[in-house]
C-alpha positions as CSV (number, residue, x, y, z in Angstrom):
1,M,-78.0,85.6,84.3
2,V,-79.0,86.9,87.7
3,R,-75.5,86.4,89.0
4,E,-74.1,88.5,86.2
5,K,-76.5,91.3,87.0
6,I,-75.5,91.2,90.6
7,N,-71.9,91.3,89.6
8,S,-72.6,94.4,87.4
9,V,-74.3,96.1,90.4
10,I,-71.3,95.2,92.6
11,T,-68.9,96.6,90.0
12,V,-70.8,99.9,89.8
13,L,-71.1,100.3,93.5
14,S,-67.4,99.5,94.0
15,L,-66.3,102.1,91.4
16,S,-68.6,104.6,93.1
17,M,-67.0,103.8,96.4
18,V,-63.6,104.3,94.9
19,F,-64.5,107.7,93.4
20,F,-66.2,108.8,96.6
21,H,-63.1,108.1,98.7
22,L,-60.7,109.6,96.2
23,Y,-62.9,112.8,96.1
24,T,-63.3,113.2,99.8
25,A,-59.6,112.6,100.4
26,S,-58.6,115.2,97.9
27,W,-61.2,117.8,97.4
28,G,-64.3,117.0,99.3
29,T,-65.3,118.6,102.6
30,F,-67.7,116.1,104.1
31,P,-68.5,116.3,107.8
32,A,-67.1,113.3,109.7
33,V,-70.4,111.5,110.4
34,Q,-71.6,111.9,106.9
35,Q,-68.4,110.7,105.3
36,R,-68.2,107.7,107.7
37,G,-71.9,107.0,107.2
38,I,-71.6,106.8,103.4
39,H,-68.5,104.7,103.9
40,I,-70.3,102.1,106.1
41,A,-73.4,102.3,103.8
42,F,-71.3,101.2,100.9
43,G,-69.8,98.4,103.0
44,L,-73.2,97.1,104.3
45,I,-74.8,97.1,100.9
46,L,-71.9,95.5,99.1
47,A,-71.7,92.8,101.7
48,A,-75.4,92.1,101.3
49,L,-75.0,91.9,97.5
50,Y,-72.2,89.4,97.9
51,G,-74.5,87.5,100.3
52,I,-77.2,87.4,97.6
53,R,-74.8,86.3,94.9
54,D,-73.2,83.6,97.0
55,S,-76.2,82.3,98.9
56,G,-77.6,79.0,97.7
57,S,-81.0,79.3,99.3
58,L,-84.0,81.5,98.8
59,A,-84.1,82.4,102.5
60,G,-80.5,83.5,102.4
61,K,-81.2,85.7,99.4
62,T,-84.3,87.2,101.0
63,I,-82.4,88.1,104.2
64,N,-79.7,89.8,102.2
65,V,-82.3,91.8,100.3
66,F,-83.7,92.9,103.6
67,R,-80.2,93.9,104.7
68,I,-79.8,96.1,101.7
69,I,-83.2,97.9,102.2
70,A,-82.6,98.2,106.0
71,S,-79.0,99.5,105.5
72,A,-80.0,102.1,102.9
73,S,-83.0,103.2,105.0
74,V,-81.1,103.5,108.3
75,I,-78.1,105.4,107.0
76,A,-80.3,107.7,104.9
77,Y,-82.4,108.4,108.0
78,L,-79.4,109.2,110.2
79,L,-77.6,111.3,107.6
80,L,-80.7,113.3,106.5
81,N,-81.8,113.9,110.1
82,F,-78.4,114.4,111.5
83,N,-78.9,118.1,112.6
84,S,-82.2,117.3,114.2
85,I,-80.7,114.3,116.1
86,M,-77.9,116.5,117.4
87,D,-80.5,119.2,118.5
88,R,-82.2,116.6,120.7
89,F,-79.0,114.8,121.7
90,G,-79.6,112.6,124.7
91,I,-83.3,112.6,124.2
92,P,-83.8,110.5,121.0
93,S,-87.1,110.1,119.4
94,T,-88.8,106.8,118.9
95,A,-87.6,106.8,115.2
96,D,-84.0,107.6,116.4
97,V,-84.1,104.6,118.8
98,I,-85.4,102.2,116.1
99,A,-82.9,103.4,113.6
100,G,-80.1,103.1,116.2
101,I,-81.1,99.5,117.2
102,L,-81.4,98.4,113.6
103,L,-77.9,99.9,112.8
104,V,-76.3,97.9,115.7
105,V,-78.0,94.7,114.5
106,L,-76.7,95.3,110.9
107,I,-73.2,96.1,112.1
108,L,-73.0,92.9,114.2
109,D,-74.2,90.8,111.2
110,F,-71.8,92.7,109.0
111,A,-68.9,91.7,111.4
112,R,-70.1,88.1,111.4
113,Q,-70.2,87.9,107.6
114,M,-66.8,89.5,107.1
115,T,-64.7,88.3,110.0
116,G,-66.6,85.3,111.6
117,F,-68.4,84.9,114.9
118,A,-65.6,85.9,117.2
119,L,-65.8,89.7,116.9
120,M,-69.6,89.6,116.7
121,G,-69.7,87.5,119.8
122,I,-67.5,89.9,121.7
123,G,-69.8,92.8,120.6
124,V,-72.9,90.9,121.8
125,V,-71.2,90.2,125.2
126,F,-70.4,93.9,125.7
127,L,-74.0,94.8,124.8
128,L,-75.3,92.4,127.3
129,Y,-72.8,93.7,129.9
130,A,-74.3,97.2,129.3
131,F,-77.7,95.9,130.4
132,V,-76.8,93.5,133.3
133,G,-74.1,95.6,135.0
134,P,-76.2,96.5,138.0
135,W,-76.4,92.8,138.9
136,L,-72.7,92.0,138.5
137,P,-70.2,91.9,141.4
138,G,-67.0,93.7,142.0
139,I,-65.3,95.8,139.3
140,L,-67.8,94.6,136.8
141,W,-70.7,96.5,138.5
142,H,-72.0,99.6,136.9
143,R,-75.3,101.5,137.5
144,G,-76.9,100.5,134.3
145,Y,-78.2,102.5,131.3
146,D,-81.5,102.7,129.6
147,L,-82.0,101.9,125.9
148,E,-82.1,105.6,124.9
149,R,-78.8,106.3,126.5
150,L,-77.1,103.2,124.9
151,V,-78.5,104.0,121.5
152,T,-77.3,107.6,121.8
153,Q,-73.8,106.5,122.8
154,I,-73.5,103.7,120.2
155,S,-75.4,104.9,117.1
156,L,-76.2,108.6,117.4
157,S,-72.8,110.1,118.2
158,T,-69.1,109.9,117.2
159,E,-68.4,107.9,120.4
160,G,-69.5,104.6,118.9
161,I,-70.0,103.2,115.5
162,F,-69.2,106.5,113.8
163,G,-66.2,107.0,116.0
164,I,-62.4,107.2,115.3
165,P,-62.0,103.5,114.3
166,L,-64.5,103.8,111.4
167,G,-63.1,107.2,110.6
168,V,-59.7,105.6,110.1
169,S,-61.2,102.9,107.9
170,A,-63.0,105.6,105.8
171,N,-60.2,108.2,105.6
172,Y,-57.0,106.1,105.4
173,V,-57.3,102.4,105.3
174,F,-59.6,102.2,102.3
175,L,-57.2,104.3,100.2
176,F,-54.2,102.0,101.1
177,V,-56.2,98.9,100.4
178,L,-57.1,100.3,97.0
179,L,-53.4,101.2,96.5
180,G,-52.4,97.6,97.3
181,A,-55.0,96.2,94.9
182,L,-53.8,98.5,92.1
183,L,-50.1,97.7,92.7
184,E,-50.9,94.0,92.5
185,V,-53.0,94.1,89.3
186,T,-50.6,96.5,87.5
187,G,-47.7,94.0,88.0
188,I,-45.9,96.4,90.3
189,G,-46.3,94.0,93.2
190,Q,-44.7,91.2,91.1
191,F,-41.8,93.6,90.5
192,Y,-41.0,93.6,94.2
193,I,-41.1,89.8,94.3
194,D,-38.8,89.6,91.3
195,V,-36.4,92.1,92.9
196,A,-36.4,90.0,96.1
197,M,-35.7,86.8,94.1
198,R,-32.9,88.4,92.2
199,A,-31.4,90.0,95.3
200,V,-31.3,87.0,97.6
201,G,-32.8,84.0,95.7
202,K,-29.6,82.3,94.7
203,S,-27.9,82.6,98.2
204,V,-28.0,79.8,100.8
205,G,-31.6,79.2,101.7
206,G,-32.6,81.8,99.1
207,A,-36.2,80.6,98.7
208,A,-37.0,81.4,102.3
209,K,-35.1,84.7,102.1
210,V,-37.2,85.6,99.1
211,S,-40.3,85.0,101.3
212,V,-38.9,87.3,104.0
213,V,-38.0,90.1,101.6
214,A,-41.1,89.8,99.4
215,S,-43.5,89.6,102.3
216,S,-41.9,92.6,103.9
217,C,-42.2,94.6,100.7
218,F,-45.7,93.4,100.1
219,G,-46.5,94.2,103.7
220,T,-45.8,97.8,103.0
221,I,-48.7,97.6,100.5
222,S,-51.4,95.6,102.3
223,G,-50.7,95.8,106.0
224,S,-52.7,92.6,106.6
225,A,-51.0,89.4,107.7
226,V,-53.5,87.0,106.1
227,A,-53.6,89.1,102.9
228,N,-49.8,89.0,102.7
229,V,-49.8,85.2,103.1
230,M,-52.4,84.7,100.3
231,A,-50.6,87.2,98.0
232,T,-47.0,85.9,98.3
233,G,-47.4,82.5,99.8
234,P,-48.6,80.7,96.6
235,I,-45.2,81.7,95.1
236,T,-42.8,81.4,98.0
237,I,-44.1,78.3,99.8
238,P,-43.8,75.9,96.9
239,L,-40.4,77.4,96.0
240,M,-39.2,76.7,99.6
241,K,-40.6,73.2,99.6
242,S,-39.0,72.4,96.2
243,L,-35.5,73.3,97.6
244,G,-35.8,71.1,100.6
245,Y,-37.5,73.1,103.3
246,K,-40.0,71.1,105.4
247,P,-43.6,72.1,104.8
248,A,-44.1,73.3,108.4
249,F,-41.0,75.5,108.3
250,A,-41.9,76.9,104.9
251,G,-45.4,77.8,106.2
252,A,-43.9,79.3,109.3
253,V,-41.5,81.5,107.4
254,E,-44.3,82.9,105.2
255,A,-46.6,83.4,108.2
256,V,-44.0,85.3,110.3
257,S,-42.8,87.4,107.4
258,S,-46.3,88.3,106.4
259,T,-47.2,89.2,110.0
260,G,-44.2,91.5,110.1
261,G,-45.7,93.3,107.2
262,Q,-48.1,94.9,109.7
263,L,-45.2,96.3,111.6
264,I,-43.0,97.7,108.8
265,P,-43.4,101.3,107.6
266,P,-44.5,103.2,105.7
267,L,-48.1,101.7,105.6
268,M,-48.2,99.1,108.4
269,G,-51.7,97.9,109.5
270,A,-54.9,99.9,110.1
271,G,-54.1,99.9,113.8
272,A,-51.2,102.2,113.2
273,Y,-53.5,104.9,111.8
274,I,-55.8,104.5,114.8
275,M,-52.7,104.9,117.0
276,A,-51.8,108.2,115.4
277,E,-55.4,109.4,115.9
278,I,-55.6,108.3,119.5
279,L,-52.2,109.9,120.4
280,G,-52.9,113.0,118.3
281,V,-49.5,112.8,116.6
282,P,-48.6,113.0,112.9
283,F,-48.4,109.6,111.2
284,R,-44.7,110.1,110.5
285,T,-44.2,109.9,114.3
286,I,-45.6,106.3,114.2
287,I,-43.5,105.5,111.1
288,L,-40.3,106.6,112.9
289,A,-41.3,104.7,116.1
290,A,-41.8,101.5,114.1
291,L,-38.5,101.7,112.1
292,I,-36.0,100.1,114.6
293,P,-38.4,97.4,116.0
294,S,-39.4,96.3,112.5
295,A,-35.7,96.2,111.5
296,I,-35.0,94.0,114.5
297,F,-37.9,91.8,113.6
298,Y,-36.9,91.2,110.0
299,C,-33.1,90.9,110.7
300,T,-33.9,88.1,113.2
301,V,-36.2,86.2,110.8
302,F,-33.7,86.7,107.9
303,I,-30.7,85.5,109.9
304,M,-32.6,82.5,111.4
305,V,-33.6,81.5,107.9
306,H,-30.0,81.7,106.8
307,F,-28.7,79.6,109.7
308,T,-31.4,77.0,109.3
309,A,-30.4,76.7,105.6
310,Q,-26.8,76.3,106.7
311,I,-27.7,73.5,109.2
312,H,-29.6,71.6,106.5
313,N,-27.3,72.5,103.7
314,L,-30.1,74.0,101.6
315,T,-29.1,75.6,98.3
316,G,-30.4,78.7,96.6
317,A,-33.1,79.0,94.0
318,D,-32.5,79.1,90.3
319,V,-32.9,82.7,89.2
320,S,-31.4,82.3,85.7
321,S,-34.8,82.9,84.1
322,L,-35.0,86.4,85.7
323,P,-33.2,89.4,84.1
324,S,-30.3,91.0,86.1
325,M,-31.1,93.5,88.7
326,R,-29.7,96.3,86.5
327,E,-31.9,95.2,83.6
328,M,-35.0,94.9,85.8
329,F,-34.5,98.5,87.0
330,I,-33.8,99.8,83.5
331,K,-37.0,98.2,82.1
332,R,-39.3,98.3,85.1
333,G,-37.6,100.7,87.6
334,I,-40.6,103.0,87.2
335,C,-42.4,100.5,89.5
336,V,-40.8,102.1,92.5
337,A,-42.5,105.4,91.8
338,P,-45.7,104.8,93.8
339,L,-43.9,104.0,97.0
340,L,-41.3,106.8,96.5
341,T,-44.2,109.2,96.0
342,L,-45.8,108.0,99.2
343,L,-42.6,108.3,101.2
344,A,-41.8,111.7,99.8
345,M,-45.3,113.0,100.5
346,L,-45.3,111.7,104.1
347,V,-41.8,112.3,105.3
348,F,-40.5,115.2,103.3
349,M,-43.5,117.2,102.0
350,R,-45.4,116.4,105.2
351,V,-48.8,116.3,103.5
352,S,-51.8,114.5,105.1
353,I,-51.9,110.7,104.9
354,M,-55.0,110.9,102.8
355,R,-53.4,113.2,100.2
356,A,-50.3,111.1,100.1
357,A,-52.3,108.0,99.5
358,V,-54.3,109.7,96.7
359,W,-51.1,110.8,94.9
360,S,-49.7,107.3,95.3
361,V,-52.8,105.9,93.7
362,F,-52.4,108.4,90.8
363,A,-48.8,107.5,90.4
364,T,-49.7,103.8,90.3
365,L,-52.3,104.4,87.6
366,L,-49.8,106.3,85.5
367,V,-47.1,103.6,86.0
368,G,-49.7,100.9,85.1
369,L,-50.7,102.8,82.0
370,F,-47.0,103.0,81.0
371,L,-46.5,99.3,81.5
372,S,-49.7,98.4,79.6
373,R,-49.5,101.0,76.9
374,H,-49.9,98.3,74.2
375,D,-53.1,97.0,75.7
376,I,-55.2,99.9,77.0
377,K,-58.5,97.9,76.9
378,G,-57.0,95.1,79.0
379,Y,-55.5,97.6,81.4
380,L,-58.9,99.3,82.0
381,I,-60.5,95.9,82.6
382,A,-57.8,95.0,85.1
383,L,-58.3,98.3,86.9
384,K,-62.0,97.6,87.2
385,G,-61.2,94.2,88.7
386,A,-58.7,95.9,91.1
387,C,-61.4,98.3,92.3
388,V,-63.8,95.5,93.0
389,S,-61.2,93.3,94.8
390,G,-59.9,96.3,96.8
391,C,-63.4,97.3,97.9
392,R,-64.1,93.7,99.0
393,T,-60.9,93.6,101.0
394,A,-61.9,97.0,102.6
395,L,-65.2,95.5,103.8
396,I,-63.2,93.4,106.3
397,I,-61.7,96.6,107.9
398,A,-65.0,98.5,107.8
399,A,-66.8,95.6,109.5
400,S,-64.0,95.3,112.1
401,T,-63.8,99.0,112.9
402,S,-67.5,99.6,113.1
403,C,-68.1,96.6,115.4
404,A,-65.1,97.7,117.5
405,G,-66.8,101.1,117.8
406,I,-69.7,99.4,119.6
407,I,-67.3,97.7,122.0
408,V,-65.3,101.0,122.7
409,A,-68.6,102.9,123.2
410,I,-69.6,100.5,126.0
411,I,-66.2,100.4,127.5
412,N,-66.2,104.2,127.8
413,L,-69.8,104.4,128.9
414,T,-69.6,101.8,131.7
415,G,-66.1,102.8,132.8
416,I,-64.9,99.2,132.7
417,G,-61.7,100.3,131.0
418,T,-60.7,102.5,134.0
419,K,-61.7,99.8,136.4
420,L,-59.6,97.1,134.6
421,T,-56.7,99.5,134.5
422,S,-56.9,100.0,138.3
423,A,-57.3,96.2,138.7
424,V,-54.2,95.5,136.7
425,L,-52.3,98.1,138.6
426,A,-53.4,96.6,141.9
427,L,-52.6,93.0,140.7
428,A,-49.2,94.1,139.5
429,G,-48.6,96.0,142.7
430,G,-47.2,98.9,140.8
431,N,-44.6,96.6,139.2
432,L,-44.1,97.6,135.6
433,F,-42.8,94.2,134.4
434,L,-45.7,92.3,135.9
435,A,-48.1,94.8,134.3
436,L,-46.4,94.3,130.9
437,V,-46.7,90.5,131.2
438,L,-50.4,90.7,132.1
439,I,-51.1,93.1,129.2
440,M,-49.1,90.9,126.8
441,L,-51.2,87.9,127.8
442,T,-54.4,89.9,127.5
443,S,-53.4,91.2,124.1
444,I,-52.6,87.7,122.8
445,V,-55.9,86.3,124.2
446,I,-58.0,89.1,122.8
447,G,-56.2,88.8,119.5
448,L,-57.2,85.1,119.1
449,G,-59.5,84.9,116.2
450,L,-59.7,88.7,115.8
451,P,-58.2,90.8,113.1
452,T,-55.3,93.0,114.3
453,T,-57.2,96.2,114.1
454,P,-60.1,95.5,116.6
455,A,-57.7,93.6,118.8
456,Y,-55.4,96.6,119.1
457,L,-58.3,99.0,119.5
458,I,-59.7,97.1,122.5
459,L,-56.3,97.0,124.1
460,A,-55.6,100.6,123.3
461,V,-58.5,101.4,125.5
462,L,-57.9,98.8,128.2
463,G,-54.2,98.2,128.3
464,A,-52.3,101.2,127.1
465,P,-53.7,103.6,129.8
466,T,-52.4,101.2,132.4
467,L,-48.8,101.5,131.1
468,I,-49.1,105.3,130.7
469,R,-50.2,105.6,134.4
470,L,-47.0,103.6,135.3
471,G,-44.9,106.2,133.5
472,V,-44.4,104.6,130.1
473,V,-44.0,107.0,127.2
474,P,-47.5,107.0,125.4
475,V,-46.1,106.0,121.9
476,A,-44.2,103.1,123.5
477,A,-47.3,102.0,125.5
478,H,-49.5,101.9,122.4
479,M,-46.7,100.3,120.3
480,F,-46.5,97.6,122.9
481,V,-50.1,96.5,122.6
482,F,-50.0,96.9,118.8
483,Y,-47.1,94.5,118.6
484,F,-48.7,91.8,120.6
485,S,-52.0,92.3,118.7
486,C,-50.0,91.6,115.5
487,L,-48.2,88.7,117.0
488,S,-51.5,87.0,117.9
489,M,-51.7,86.2,114.2
490,I,-49.0,83.5,114.7
491,T,-49.8,82.6,118.3
492,P,-51.8,79.3,118.8
493,P,-54.5,78.1,119.2
494,V,-56.0,80.3,116.5
495,A,-53.1,82.0,114.7
496,L,-55.0,83.2,111.5
497,A,-51.8,83.8,109.5
498,V,-50.5,80.3,110.4
499,Y,-53.8,78.8,109.3
500,A,-53.5,80.4,105.9
501,S,-49.9,79.5,105.4
502,S,-50.1,75.9,106.7
503,T,-53.0,75.3,104.3
504,L,-50.9,76.5,101.4
505,A,-47.9,74.5,102.6
506,K,-50.1,71.4,103.3
507,A,-48.5,71.2,106.7
508,D,-49.7,70.4,110.2
509,F,-51.0,73.5,111.9
510,W,-49.4,72.9,115.3
511,K,-46.0,72.2,113.8
512,T,-46.2,75.3,111.7
513,S,-47.3,77.4,114.6
514,F,-44.4,76.1,116.8
515,E,-41.9,76.9,114.0
516,A,-43.5,80.4,113.6
517,C,-43.3,81.2,117.3
518,K,-39.7,80.0,117.3
519,L,-38.8,82.3,114.3
520,A,-40.6,85.3,116.0
521,L,-39.3,84.6,119.5
522,V,-37.1,87.8,119.5
523,A,-40.2,89.9,118.6
524,F,-41.7,88.8,122.0
525,F,-38.8,90.5,123.8
526,V,-38.5,93.7,121.8
527,P,-41.7,95.4,123.1
528,F,-40.6,95.0,126.7
529,I,-37.2,96.6,125.8
530,F,-38.6,99.7,124.1
531,V,-41.0,100.2,127.0
532,Y,-38.1,100.4,129.4
533,D,-36.0,102.6,127.1
534,P,-38.1,104.2,124.4
535,V,-35.1,105.2,122.4
536,L,-35.9,102.2,120.2
537,V,-39.2,103.9,119.2
538,G,-37.4,107.1,118.3
539,H,-37.7,108.8,121.7
540,G,-34.3,110.4,122.1
541,T,-31.4,112.2,120.4
542,L,-30.3,111.1,117.0
543,P,-26.9,109.7,118.1
544,H,-28.6,107.6,120.8
545,I,-31.2,106.3,118.4
546,L,-28.6,105.3,115.8
547,L,-26.4,103.6,118.4
548,A,-29.4,101.7,119.7
549,A,-30.4,100.7,116.2
550,V,-27.0,99.2,115.4
551,T,-26.5,97.4,118.7
552,A,-30.1,96.1,118.6
553,V,-29.8,94.7,115.1
554,L,-26.5,93.0,116.0
555,G,-28.1,91.6,119.2
556,A,-31.0,90.3,117.1
557,I,-28.5,88.4,114.9
558,A,-26.9,86.9,117.9
559,L,-30.3,85.8,119.3
560,G,-31.2,84.2,116.0
561,A,-27.9,82.3,116.0
562,A,-28.5,81.2,119.6
563,I,-32.0,80.0,118.9
564,C,-30.9,78.1,115.7
565,G,-27.8,76.7,117.2
566,W,-25.5,77.9,114.4
567,F,-22.8,80.5,114.6
568,R,-20.0,80.0,112.0
569,G,-20.9,76.4,112.5
570,P,-23.0,74.3,114.9
571,I,-22.6,75.4,118.5
572,K,-23.4,73.5,121.7
573,I,-25.9,74.4,124.4
574,L,-23.6,76.3,126.8
575,K,-22.4,78.6,124.0
576,R,-25.9,79.1,122.8
577,I,-26.9,80.3,126.3
578,V,-24.0,82.7,126.4
579,L,-24.8,83.9,122.9
580,F,-28.5,84.4,123.8
581,I,-27.7,86.4,126.9
582,G,-25.2,88.5,125.0
583,G,-27.7,89.2,122.2
584,L,-30.4,90.1,124.7
585,F,-28.1,92.6,126.5
586,M,-27.3,94.2,123.1
587,L,-31.0,94.7,122.5
588,F,-31.1,97.0,125.6
589,P,-30.2,100.6,124.7
590,G,-27.4,102.1,126.7
591,F,-23.6,101.8,126.7
592,A,-23.1,99.4,129.6
593,P,-25.5,96.6,128.6
594,S,-24.6,96.9,124.9
595,L,-20.9,96.7,125.7
596,G,-21.4,93.7,128.0
597,G,-23.5,91.9,125.4
598,F,-20.9,92.7,122.7
599,V,-18.2,91.2,124.8
600,L,-20.1,88.0,125.3
601,V,-21.0,87.7,121.6
602,A,-17.5,88.5,120.5
603,S,-16.1,85.9,122.8
604,I,-18.2,83.2,121.2
605,Y,-17.4,84.5,117.7
606,F,-13.6,84.3,118.3
607,M,-13.9,80.9,119.9
608,E,-15.8,79.5,116.9
609,R,-13.3,81.2,114.5
610,R,-10.4,79.6,116.4
611,K,-12.0,76.2,115.8
612,E,-11.8,76.8,112.0
613,T,-8.0,77.4,112.0
């Protein structure tokens, strides 16, 4: 009985959160701090309600009741006294300090509940660093800050918890998470999977190709690697296993394909919206920058899946139960309306991201109503469930971005970001390649156990400025750290996406992780290439960009063939090496390397073709 009442409260709050964000994105004119404050208040209270519902002990329920009271009181105090706090900025009152400290504690606990101890632990380490800096050696030293200064920076300004990361969560990410939940519950998401199944399911290795296509399509909805795995994996992984794929490989295909969902436009992950805010560029600039690298990523995975199927003689899936592609689009073609609306709004009409998301939500609601016109009551119940599930998913991003705000505030206050940039530059000796390797390793290490968004955000402050100082184009520098923050999802020893997929596949984690890194190997080269020549991220003339796109995709296919050891048939090690070098050259923009790579790849192609005759 109590559980049902709590669920009712959760439903009411979730619906209120949805209406609030739709209103502020379309018609509302809330100041930034107030909008972000209400957003995080919803998040804190909903998380505590879930804690009460799911806790099995009286102590756990009591603590979560306190969290609700404390969250509501602190946010109400900060919002109602915002003007007064700004008037005495830098000289907070005792009440301001108490509220600020309590907010930090609540945010750290929020991060623990939603993402685990890793992000909370990093936040605690940075807080301790703010206090013990005067006693630390070398570049870690700073003069130290009193409690009032720290509270002002972290809790009472837009430089910390209420900064850009939380703003991105409140303004953009929530709307797209809601859109993803609505697309799934209305059956539109299933339409994408059915289209993928009909398009490539019956070809050689069709089950794995369905995973690649479906995960990329679903990735444009959710922008979360683990969410992609859990949404499409229960369908694609058993299908792959039933057709002969080993469990570890099936799990790897799903993990890599789902990780790529964070890289593929138009939605990408939350980090992409933060990137646009930090760089001060329209989001369509980020979309264009991601197009060619994401195409390379998915072409490589797709071709490696195809070649692996050829090696093991794996057949396609049975798609006879599905209607033809023509019939699917005649009956359910309206399902593409939400994404077409989003693309049209962003690319052609050039409206704000928030407005585009809202119109896509409305388009989804109308499509869902059309598809469920014979069961309106059931449709409304499904919508209610989608709002609740969407809000719960959004809590993870809210927790990540608010806790990351604490970390960024301390990085900026202590100057450690500038010091580490100088240290990397000194260690690299001004060598760009060495700096890239160091930042790549740092990105992967920081990304271990963290969601992509806070991992990218930390590196956007620590790593990207280093590359920019070395002359790298800003969008390429930020895309570099974003890519490796995403790839940490499949990089052991943590590899969150691999953990999820290996669990579904009932496969060994380490074998699955090895196969995933093998499938995504080309993706580890691509960021280096677009740093040296940013034409791959749309920085150049249209002819150069198109030429780079074509040669890069062909090079990716050659690299995939070399890694798998199959190119019109099995190939030996020497030919694989030549093919790998040729494919790598073709990835580099520019006429000379592309031509040289093309000659090497073509020579292997004709040698293999001659063997067939």
